[in-house]
C-alpha positions in Angstrom: 0.0 0.0 0.0 1.4 3.5 -0.9 2.4 5.7 2.0 0.0 8.5 2.9 0.5 12.2 3.6 2.0 12.8 7.0 3.5 9.3 7.3 6.9 9.3 9.0 9.9 7.2 7.9 13.2 6.4 9.5 11.9 7.3 13.0 10.6 10.6 11.9 13.6 11.7 9.8 11.3 12.0 6.7 7.7 13.0 6.5 5.6 12.1 3.4 3.9 15.1 1.8 2.3 13.8 -1.4 2.6 11.3 -4.2 4.4 12.8 -7.2 4.0 9.9 -9.6 3.3 6.2 -10.1 4.7 3.8 -12.7 4.9 0.1 -13.4 8.2 -0.1 -11.5 7.8 2.4 -8.6 6.2 5.3 -6.8 7.8 8.7 -6.3 6.9 10.8 -3.2 7.5 14.4 -2.2 8.7 14.4 1.4 10.3 16.7 4.0 13.7 16.0 5.5 13.0 17.1 9.0 16.5 17.6 10.3 17.5 19.7 7.3 14.1 21.3 6.8 14.6 20.4 3.1 12.1 19.1 0.6 13.2 15.9 -1.0 12.0 13.2 -3.4 11.8 9.5 -2.3 11.6 6.8 -4.9 10.5 3.3 -4.1 9.8 0.1 -6.0 6.1 -0.9 -6.3 5.3 -3.1 -3.4 3.1 -5.5 -5.4 6.2 -6.5 -7.4 7.5 -8.4 -4.3 5.8 -11.6 -5.5 7.3 -11.5 -8.9 10.0 -14.1 -9.6 12.3 -11.4 -11.0 11.8 -9.1 -8.0 15.1 -9.9 -6.2 17.1 -9.1 -9.3 15.2 -5.9 -9.7 15.9 -4.9 -6.1 19.6 -5.7 -6.5 19.8 -3.5 -9.6 17.8 -0.8 -7.8 20.3 -0.8 -4.9 23.4 -1.1 -7.1 22.5 1.8 -9.3 21.3 3.9 -6.3 24.8 3.6 -4.9 26.4 4.6 -8.1 24.2 7.6 -8.3 25.1 8.5 -4.7 28.8 8.3 -5.8 28.1 10.7 -8.7 26.5 13.1 -6.2 29.8 13.3 -4.3 31.0 15.5 -7.2 27.7 17.2 -8.0 26.8 17.8 -11.6 24.7 20.9 -12.2 22.3 19.1 -14.5 21.9 15.8 -12.6 19.6 15.5 -9.6 21.6 14.8 -6.5 21.1 11.6 -4.4 21.0 12.2 -0.6 20.3 8.8 1.0 19.6 5.2 0.4 17.7 3.3 3.1 15.2 0.5 3.7 11.9 1.2 5.4 10.5 -2.2 6.5 10.7 -4.3 3.4 10.7 -1.4 1.0 14.0 0.1 -0.4 14.1 3.8 -0.8 16.2 6.2 -2.8 16.2 9.9 -1.5 17.0 12.6 -4.1 17.0 16.4 -4.2 13.7 18.0 -5.0 14.0 20.2 -8.1 11.5 23.1 -8.3 10.2 24.2 -11.6 8.2 22.7 -14.5 9.1 19.7 -16.6 9.1 19.9 -20.4 5.7 18.2 -20.7 4.1 21.0 -18.6 6.0 23.8 -20.3 5.0 22.7 -23.9 1.4 22.2 -22.8 1.4 25.7 -21.4 3.4 27.6 -24.0 3.2 25.4 -27.1 6.3 24.8 -29.3 9.6 26.1 -27.9 12.0 28.2 -30.0 15.0 26.3 -31.3 17.4 28.9 -29.8 15.8 28.4 -26.3 15.4 24.6 -26.1 18.6 23.4 -27.8 20.9 24.7 -25.0 18.7 23.0 -22.4 18.8 19.7 -24.3 22.6 20.0 -24.6 22.8 20.5 -20.9 20.9 17.2 -20.4 23.1 15.5 -23.0 26.2 16.5 -21.1 24.7 15.1 -18.0 23.9 11.8 -19.7 27.4 11.6 -21.0 28.6 11.7 -17.4 26.1 9.0 -16.5 27.3 6.8 -19.3 30.9 7.2 -18.2 29.8 5.9 -14.8 28.4 2.7 -16.5 24.7 3.7 -16.2 22.0 4.4 -18.8 19.1 6.6 -17.8 16.5 4.9 -20.0 13.9 7.4 -19.2 15.0 10.8 -20.6 11.6 11.9 -21.7 10.1 15.4 -21.2 8.5 14.5 -17.8 12.0 13.8 -16.4 13.6 17.0 -17.5 13.0 19.9 -15.2 13.6 23.5 -16.2 14.5 25.9 -13.4 13.6 29.6 -13.4 17.2 30.4 -14.5 16.7 28.3 -17.7 19.0 25.5 -16.3 17.8 22.0 -17.1 18.1 19.1 -14.6 17.7 15.4 -15.3 15.6 13.6 -12.7 14.0 10.3 -11.9 16.4 7.7 -13.3 14.7 4.7 -14.8 16.6 2.3 -12.5 16.5 -1.4 -13.4 14.0 -1.0 -16.2 15.8 -3.7 -18.2 14.5 -6.3 -15.8 10.9 -6.9 -16.8 8.8 -8.3 -14.0 6.7 -11.2 -15.2 3.6 -9.7 -13.6 3.7 -6.6 -15.8 2.0 -6.3 -19.1 4.2 -6.0 -22.2 3.4 -2.3 -22.2 4.7 -1.7 -18.7 8.3 -1.6 -19.8 7.7 1.1 -22.3 7.8 3.9 -19.8 6.8 6.8 -21.9 6.1 4.9 -25.1 6.6 7.6 -27.6 10.1 8.4 -26.4 11.7 4.9 -26.1 13.4 2.9 -28.8 11.9 -0.5 -29.6 15.0 -2.4 -28.3 14.4 -0.9 -24.8 10.8 -2.0 -24.8 11.4 -5.5 -26.2 14.9 -6.4 -24.8 15.5 -3.9 -22.0 18.7 -2.6 -23.8 21.2 -0.8 -21.6 23.2 0.8 -24.4 23.9 4.6 -24.5 22.1 4.7 -27.9 18.9 4.2 -25.9 19.4 7.6 -24.2 20.4 9.2 -27.6 17.0 8.1 -29.0 15.1 9.3 -25.9 16.7 12.7 -25.8 16.3 13.2 -29.6 12.6 12.3 -29.3 12.3 14.8 -26.4 13.7 17.5 -28.6 11.3 16.5 -31.3 8.4 17.0 -28.9 9.7 20.3 -27.6 10.1 21.9 -31.1 7.0 20.5 -32.7 4.6 20.2 -29.8 3.6 16.7 -30.9 4.5 13.3 -29.6 6.7 11.4 -32.1 5.5 8.2 -33.7 6.4 5.3 -31.4 9.3 3.2 -32.4 7.2 0.0 -32.1 4.7 1.4 -34.6 7.5 2.3 -36.9 9.0 -1.2 -36.5 5.9 -3.4 -36.5 3.5 -1.4 -38.6 6.0 0.5 -40.7 4.5 3.9 -39.8 6.9 6.6 -40.9 8.3 9.2 -38.6 7.2 12.7 -39.8 10.3 14.9 -40.0 10.0 17.8 -37.6 10.7 20.4 -40.3 7.5 19.2 -42.1 5.5 20.1 -39.0 7.3 23.4 -38.1 8.9 24.8 -41.3 11.1 27.3 -39.3 13.2 24.5 -37.8 16.8 24.6 -39.2 18.0 21.9 -41.5 20.8 21.1 -39.0 18.4 20.6 -36.1 16.0 18.5 -38.3 18.9 16.3 -39.4 20.2 15.8 -35.8 16.7 14.8 -34.5 16.2 12.3 -37.3 19.6 10.8 -36.9 19.2 10.5 -33.1 15.8 8.8 -33.6 17.0 6.3 -36.2 15.0 3.1 -35.8 18.0 0.8 -35.6 20.6 1.5 -32.8 23.5 1.0 -35.2 22.3 3.8 -37.4 22.3 6.4 -34.5 25.3 8.2 -33.1 27.0 5.7 -30.9 27.7 8.1 -28.1 26.0 11.2 -26.6 29.0 13.4 -27.4 28.7 12.5 -31.1 25.0 13.4 -31.2 25.6 16.7 -29.3 28.2 17.7 -31.9 25.4 17.5 -34.5 23.5 20.1 -32.5 26.3 22.6 -32.3 26.1 25.6 -34.5 28.5 25.5 -37.4 31.5 27.7 -36.9 31.8 30.8 -39.1 34.2 30.2 -42.0 37.0 32.7 -41.8 37.6 34.9 -44.9 40.4 33.7 -47.2 43.8 35.1 -46.5 44.7 38.2 -48.4 47.6 37.9 -50.8 50.6 39.9 -49.3 51.1 41.5 -52.7 47.6 42.8 -52.8 47.8 43.9 -49.2 50.9 45.9 -50.0 49.3 47.6 -53.0 46.3 48.5 -51.0 48.3 50.5 -48.5 48.3 54.3 -49.1 50.3 56.8 -47.1 48.2 59.0 -44.8 48.2 62.6 -46.0 47.0 65.5 -43.9 44.3 67.6 -45.4 45.3 70.9 -47.1 49.0 69.8 -47.3 50.8 69.0 -50.6 52.0 65.5 -51.1 55.8 65.4 -51.0 57.6 63.3 -53.5 60.1 62.2 -50.9 59.4 60.7 -47.5 60.2 63.0 -44.6 63.2 62.2 -42.6 62.9 65.0 -40.2 62.7 64.0 -36.5 62.2 66.0 -33.4 65.3 67.0 -31.5 65.5 67.6 -27.8 67.9 70.4 -26.6 68.7 70.3 -22.8 68.4 74.0 -22.3 68.6 73.7 -18.5 72.0 72.0 -18.6 73.3 74.3 -21.3 72.3 77.3 -19.2 74.2 75.7 -16.3 77.3 75.3 -18.5 77.0 78.9 -19.6 76.6 80.2 -16.0 79.4 78.1 -14.7 81.9 79.2 -17.3 80.6 82.8 -16.8 81.6 82.7 -13.1 84.9 81.0 -14.0 85.6 83.7 -16.5 84.7 86.4 -14.0 87.0 84.8 -11.4 89.9 84.6 -13.8 89.4 88.2 -14.8 89.1 89.3 -11.2 92.3 87.4 -10.3 94.2 88.9 -13.2 95.1 85.4 -14.3 97.9 85.2 -16.8 97.3 84.3 -20.4 98.4 80.7 -19.7 95.4 80.2 -17.5 93.0 81.7 -20.0 94.5 79.4 -22.7 94.1 76.5 -20.3 90.4 77.5 -19.8 89.7 77.5 -23.5 91.6 74.1 -23.9 89.6 72.6 -21.1 86.3 73.7 -22.8 87.5 72.1 -26.0 88.6 68.9 -24.1 85.2 68.6 -22.4 83.4 69.1 -25.7 85.5 66.4 -27.4 85.1 63.9 -24.6 81.3 64.2 -24.4 80.9 64.3 -28.1 82.0 60.7 -28.2 85.4 61.2 -29.9 86.8 59.3 -26.9 84.6 56.3 -26.1 83.8 54.0 -23.1 85.9 53.9 -20.0 88.6 56.1 -21.6 86.1 58.9 -22.1 85.1 58.8 -18.5 88.7 58.8 -17.3 89.6 61.7 -19.6 86.5 63.7 -18.5 87.3 63.4 -14.8 91.0 64.1 -15.4 90.0 67.3 -17.2 87.6 68.2 -14.3 90.2 67.8 -11.6 92.9 69.6 -13.6 90.4 72.4 -14.4 89.5 72.8 -10.7 93.2 72.9 -9.7 94.0 75.5 -12.4 91.1 77.8 -11.4 92.0 77.5 -7.7 95.7 78.3 -8.5 94.6 81.4 -10.4 92.5 82.6 -7.5 95.3 81.8 -5.0 97.8 83.6 -7.2 95.6 86.7 -7.0 96.0 86.6 -3.3 92.3 85.7 -2.5 91.4 84.0 0.7 90.5 80.4 1.4 86.8 81.1 0.9 87.3 82.4 -2.6 89.6 79.4 -3.3 86.9 77.0 -2.2 84.2 78.8 -4.3 86.5 78.6 -7.3 86.9 74.9 -7.0 83.1 74.4 -6.5 82.3 76.5 -9.5 84.8 74.6 -11.6 83.4 71.2 -10.6 79.8 72.3 -11.1 80.7 73.4 -14.6 82.3 70.0 -15.3 79.1 68.3 -14.1 76.9 70.5 -16.2 79.0 69.8 -19.3 78.8 66.1 -18.7 75.0 66.0 -18.3 74.5 68.3 -21.3 76.8 66.2 -23.4 74.9 63.0 -22.6 71.6 64.5 -23.5 72.8 66.2 -26.7 74.1 63.0 -28.1 70.6 61.5 -28.1 69.5 64.0 -30.7 72.7 65.3 -32.3 75.8 63.8 -33.9 79.3 64.0 -32.4 80.3 67.0 -34.4 77.3 69.1 -33.5 77.6 68.1 -29.8 81.2 69.3 -29.9 80.2 72.6 -31.4 77.4 73.3 -29.0 79.5 72.4 -25.9 82.6 74.3 -27.1 80.7 77.4 -28.1 78.6 77.5 -24.9 81.6 77.1 -22.5 83.7 79.6 -24.6 80.8 82.1 -24.6 80.5 81.8 -20.8 84.2 82.5 -20.4 84.0 85.6 -22.6 80.8 86.9 -20.9 82.5 86.4 -17.5 85.5 88.4 -18.6 83.3 91.1 -20.2 81.2 91.3 -17.1 84.2 91.9 -14.9 85.4 94.7 -17.2 82.0 96.4 -17.2 81.4 96.3 -13.5 85.0 97.4 -12.6 85.5 100.2 -15.1 86.4 103.4 -13.4 87.0 101.8 -10.1 
């Protein structure tokens, strides 16, 4: 006798709420898991099958496949109902599964009519991927009809209510009892209880047929026994694509050997063909198609422009100028002999040559610093010769070294935009101009004193 609403199982762990469905093999209940406060589904074999001579084999298969499904649930698949528990209540074996809210495909098609190809194909592909996982585990669902495919509110499909042990036909059932949902099962399932993956390929293809046409497909037994043809879905709904029409008919081939031999192969037939990339452009044509960009209102030059922007380090050049101006002023104020002035001009030239790159690498660095030290000593000697104090001597040395540093930095930056010769001219002229301005400034400020 079926359980009634409010009946408690496993010492009150589960409470029956209602019967969800009955079949020749079992009864499905909606129940409450009290401890978790969670709605679940409990599936049981039909009690009246207990007197059937095949009942024990049926129960063994029920338990074996229930355990395999429980193992699958340890790594949950988003499109396969989860198994929570497997227990025995009295003499009745029970399989506890997640309750999946939503509508099944039967209910949706009855409410809405035919479903658009773009909407239903992704859902069928989700179920196909789930069935591929089931097949890899050594199981076949055998009941993937629209009533066992639930669509959640987020358009995610879930496969429920596995047709456990349907290949074992109890003797007490009529020949139609093994058909499950007759329009969606291949004839080898109904006559021999086949467990091949091609059974699920047929069931899922028939489910897709129903979803896009709104009509039950011709049963496989009628096609086999009475030679009733299967109407192609495109003849019912002309808007169905040729690709989908072909995939459905191939999946529903009457003989198992004529169907795709795995779920993955059939799913590949449902995939949209990839866009064909355009043929590669011949490099010669591509070259000829390129045109130089020309600014508006400007004449087209017959020769390409080689002019590039040059950066002049004005700050460092001003530093060179001021340093040598002070040095020239100090030399003039100290009445330095001509030999010191000649040395000053020679130092300016030596700096210019070194930083213009005439002397390269480590030699250039050594020459530059030797010049700097010699220049500082020479200026300091000139100031000391004039009888200036220690402070003036120190200032002279500092100014000389600052000038050396300014020349070095200016020379580095000039060489990034100018050649060696132009760098030499700029540095030599700037330092010499500074010396001359320093001498002239001293003469102007000290005239008449």
